[in-house]
C-alpha positions, 0 to 999 in steps of 0.5 A, spaced: 392 842 714 398 847 718 395 843 725 397 837 722 404 839 720 405 842 726 402 836 730 408 832 726 414 837 727 412 837 734 412 829 735 419 830 731 422 834 736 419 830 741 422 823 738 429 827 737 430 830 744 428 824 747 434 820 744 439 825 744 437 827 752 439 821 755 446 820 751 447 827 753 445 826 760 450 819 760 456 823 757 456 827 764 456 821 768 462 817 772 466 813 767 468 806 770 472 800 769 468 794 770 471 787 773 470 780 776 473 776 782 479 773 781 483 766 783 490 766 785 494 761 788 498 764 795 503 761 798 506 764 805 513 767 805 518 770 810 523 774 807 530 775 809 536 779 807 543 775 808 550 774 804 553 769 799 558 764 802 564 759 801 562 753 804 570 751 803 575 754 801 582 753 801 588 758 804 595 759 800 600 760 805 607 762 806 611 760 810 615 767 810 614 773 808 616 775 800 615 781 796 611 779 789 615 782 783 609 780 778 602 779 780 598 775 775 591 774 779 586 778 782 580 778 787 574 775 783 578 771 778 577 763 777 584 759 777 585 751 777 590 748 782 597 749 779 596 756 777 601 761 778 598 767 783 605 770 783 612 771 782 616 772 788 623 778 787 628 774 790 632 779 790 628 783 794 625 779 798 632 778 801 633 785 802 627 786 805 627 780 810 634 782 812 633 788 814 628 787 818 632 781 822 636 787 824 629 790 827 626 784 829 631 777 831 625 773 831 622 774 824 625 769 821 628 761 823 636 761 825 635 756 818 632 761 813 637 767 817 643 762 815 640 761 808 639 768 806 646 770 809 650 764 807 652 762 814 652 754 815 655 752 809 650 757 804 653 761 799 648 768 800 646 767 793 642 760 793 636 762 797 631 757 793 631 753 800 628 758 804 624 762 799 619 760 795 619 762 787 612 762 785 606 763 789 601 757 787 594 756 788 592 750 791 585 748 790 581 750 784 576 755 785 575 763 785 580 768 789 575 771 794 582 775 799 589 777 796 594 779 800 599 780 795 602 786 791 607 787 787 614 790 790 611 790 797 613 785 803 607 780 804 607 777 810 608 769 812 601 767 814 595 767 809 597 770 801 590 769 798 583 765 800 580 760 794 573 758 794 570 752 791 565 757 785 560 752 786 560 750 793 556 756 796 551 756 800 547 763 803 547 766 811 540 769 811 537 774 817 531 772 819 527 777 825 525 774 831 518 775 830 518 771 824 523 765 826 517 760 829 514 758 822 522 757 819 523 750 819 529 745 815 527 742 808 523 748 806 524 751 800 527 758 798 528 763 792 534 767 792 535 774 788 539 780 788 541 786 785 548 782 781 544 776 780 542 775 773 536 770 774 532 767 781 535 761 784 532 756 789 535 753 795 532 750 801 534 751 809 539 747 811 540 749 819 536 754 823 541 756 829 540 756 835 541 762 839 539 770 836 542 776 835 542 783 834 544 787 829 544 793 826 537 795 821 539 802 818 538 806 826 535 801 828 537 794 833 533 788 832 534 781 834 535 776 829 536 768 828 542 766 822 539 761 818 543 757 812 540 755 805 543 750 801 543 753 794 540 748 789 545 750 782 549 755 784 554 757 777 558 763 775 553 768 776 552 767 784 559 770 787 561 769 795 559 776 797 554 778 794 548 781 798 540 776 796 534 777 799 531 770 800 523 769 800 522 762 805 516 758 803 512 757 810 506 754 808 502 750 803 499 753 796 492 755 796 487 758 791 484 765 794 479 770 790 482 777 789 481 783 788 485 790 786 486 794 792 483 799 789 477 795 788 475 795 795 474 801 800 473 802 807 468 807 811 469 811 817 467 805 822 472 800 818 467 797 814 470 795 808 466 795 802 466 794 794 462 797 788 457 793 784 454 794 778 447 794 777 442 798 772 447 802 771 447 805 778 453 803 783 451 798 789 455 798 795 456 792 797 460 790 804 465 784 803 469 780 809 477 780 807 483 775 808 490 775 805 494 781 802 498 778 796 501 780 790 496 780 786 491 784 791 486 783 797 482 776 797 475 776 798 472 771 803 464 773 803 460 779 800 460 778 794 459 772 788 464 770 782 459 773 777 458 780 780 461 786 775 465 790 781 467 797 779 475 796 778 476 803 782 472 804 788 474 812 788 471 812 782 465 812 785 461 818 788 456 814 793 452 809 794 446 808 788 450 813 784 449 813 777 455 810 773 457 809 765 461 803 764 467 803 759 469 798 755 
């Protein structure tokens, strides 16, 4: 009787050991995530930096120097034609002009000087014929430059520049190594730190000649490219810096794996690990394009293969592993 009891205990211990040992061994195996080849839409692009600029602009001109008494607008303000940009302090202007004319005889025309001094029928007080009372906007748009400062004589010429806020374009500088693939009519996406959304546009012109520009401390050769913006709005302003991606190729579907799933040996051969019967089995692959989603897999593994997501988790070919998830 004792003999049968002993045999029963031994059998129970063996069965318990057989159940526990595999699980105990499995707990020490490397844990790996399994994935399958995915698919993404790829389109070749050329990246370049650039600046938003006015397609058309108007200058607010002064025929004589003036001293602004009050400036109402500043760079970045939106104006309409006829809006007052600044009030002219005529007394201060007259004093400044008479002072300057004594040292710079050719500063003013004879007619203006006569009006200021009261000669030729003027009384010295009526300067309205020679000096404007106000500086006004000549068109609708955004003020992109301003040469008016309260209490300071502004020389004749451009007092302010007004750009049409809905008539903008982007000028980008494409590296000479990429310019051959950039053509008129290609679509462009535009992003930037100051932009609140992604804009789209179209290549309008590729300049016929190249130029040199500094990229950090290195001089590079670039070709300027003009891009028309599809729907400019208040969020895009002249002078903003943008990053452009010119779509130079047709969209196509490609099979991809994450970069971490593809490894390379000392001979430069690329491979992945496929999960088979508890082991990680090496499979050499042929790769192609690199995309934002990963690397293209041209050949080597099929769509149903269970691939280890991170090749670095595997110690060697045919190593035992433990899938997770």
